[in-house]
C-alpha positions as CSV (number, residue, x, y, z in Angstrom):
1,X,-77.5,16.2,-48.2
2,X,-76.0,15.0,-51.5
3,X,-78.9,13.0,-52.8
4,X,-82.5,12.1,-52.3
5,X,-84.8,9.4,-53.4
6,X,-88.2,9.7,-55.2
7,X,-90.7,7.0,-56.2
8,X,-92.6,7.3,-59.5
9,X,-96.3,6.9,-58.7
10,X,-97.1,6.4,-62.4
11,X,-95.1,5.9,-65.6
12,X,-93.1,9.0,-66.5
13,X,-91.7,9.8,-70.0
14,X,-88.1,10.8,-69.8
15,X,-86.4,13.4,-72.0
16,X,-84.4,10.7,-73.8
17,X,-87.6,8.9,-74.9
18,X,-87.5,6.1,-72.4
19,X,-90.1,5.6,-69.7
20,X,-89.7,5.2,-66.0
21,X,-92.2,2.7,-64.8
22,X,-94.6,3.4,-62.0
23,X,-93.2,2.1,-58.7
24,X,-89.6,2.7,-59.7
25,X,-87.3,4.4,-57.3
26,X,-84.9,7.1,-58.6
27,X,-81.9,8.7,-57.0
28,X,-81.6,12.5,-57.5
29,X,-78.0,13.8,-57.2
30,X,-78.5,17.2,-55.7
31,X,-74.8,17.9,-55.5
32,X,-74.5,17.4,-59.2
33,X,-77.4,19.7,-59.9
34,X,-75.7,22.4,-57.9
35,X,-72.7,22.1,-60.3
36,X,-74.7,22.2,-63.5
37,X,-72.7,24.3,-66.0
38,X,-76.0,25.0,-67.8
39,X,-77.2,26.8,-64.7
40,X,-74.0,28.1,-63.0
41,X,-71.0,29.7,-64.8
42,X,-67.8,28.1,-63.4
43,X,-69.9,25.8,-61.2
44,X,-67.1,24.4,-59.1
45,X,-66.1,27.9,-57.8
46,X,-67.8,29.0,-54.6
47,X,-69.3,32.4,-55.4
48,X,-72.1,33.8,-53.2
49,X,-72.2,36.9,-55.4
50,X,-73.2,35.2,-58.7
51,X,-76.4,36.5,-60.1
52,X,-78.3,33.3,-59.7
53,X,-76.9,32.1,-56.4
54,X,-80.4,31.4,-55.1
55,X,-81.0,28.7,-57.7
56,X,-79.0,26.1,-55.7
57,X,-80.9,23.1,-54.4
58,X,-79.2,22.9,-51.0
59,X,-82.6,23.0,-49.2
60,X,-84.6,21.2,-51.8
61,X,-87.3,22.7,-54.0
62,X,-91.1,23.2,-54.0
63,X,-93.1,20.8,-51.9
64,X,-89.8,19.1,-51.0
65,X,-88.2,22.3,-49.6
66,X,-86.5,21.7,-46.2
67,X,-88.7,22.6,-43.2
68,X,-85.6,23.7,-41.3
69,X,-84.1,25.9,-44.1
70,X,-85.1,29.2,-42.4
71,X,-83.7,28.0,-39.0
72,X,-80.4,26.8,-40.7
73,X,-80.0,30.2,-42.4
74,X,-80.7,32.1,-39.1
75,X,-78.2,29.9,-37.3
76,X,-75.6,30.5,-39.9
77,X,-76.2,34.3,-39.9
78,X,-75.8,34.4,-36.1
79,X,-72.7,32.2,-36.0
80,X,-70.9,34.1,-38.8
81,X,-71.9,37.5,-37.3
82,X,-70.4,36.6,-33.9
83,X,-67.4,34.9,-35.3
84,X,-66.5,37.9,-37.5
85,X,-67.1,40.3,-34.6
86,X,-64.8,38.4,-32.4
87,X,-62.2,37.5,-35.1
88,X,-62.5,40.2,-37.8
89,X,-59.1,39.7,-39.4
90,X,-60.2,36.9,-41.8
91,X,-56.8,37.1,-43.6
92,X,-55.1,35.9,-40.4
93,X,-57.2,32.7,-40.1
94,X,-55.1,29.6,-40.7
95,X,-55.8,25.9,-40.7
96,X,-54.2,24.1,-37.8
97,X,-54.3,20.5,-39.1
98,X,-55.9,18.3,-41.7
99,X,-59.5,18.5,-42.6
100,X,-61.5,15.3,-41.7
101,X,-64.2,14.3,-44.1
102,X,-67.6,12.9,-43.1
103,X,-67.7,9.2,-43.9
104,X,-71.4,9.1,-44.7
105,X,-72.8,9.2,-48.3
106,X,-76.1,11.0,-47.5
107,X,-74.5,14.0,-45.7
108,X,-71.3,15.1,-47.3
109,X,-68.8,17.6,-45.8
110,X,-66.3,18.0,-43.1
111,X,-66.3,16.3,-39.8
112,X,-63.7,18.7,-38.5
113,X,-61.4,21.5,-39.7
114,X,-59.0,22.7,-37.0
115,X,-58.3,26.4,-37.4
116,X,-56.5,29.2,-35.6
117,X,-58.4,32.5,-35.5
118,X,-56.3,35.5,-34.9
């Protein structure tokens, strides 16, 4: 998910000195937060080995943490383990056609990415 909405229940003082009135709706750009150069060195580079890799907001935060996060992580672990067991030569993997983007604004990513796994 690229963004989420929140409603202010009461007036909130913002860092720039302005006030967000109670009842206002704000849009939080999670994708932008995950690329904050104040948090991540070289934020546009995918690097699972960075020291603070767990500071991403992919599954939300605090009371808004995704209920399905643990299941999603488990599914990814199982899928990658089986994929790499069956096709261990990652250097031989090749794209077999153009990537197709998702058209939605809420969920960003690929609709399809044809690959050949050798």
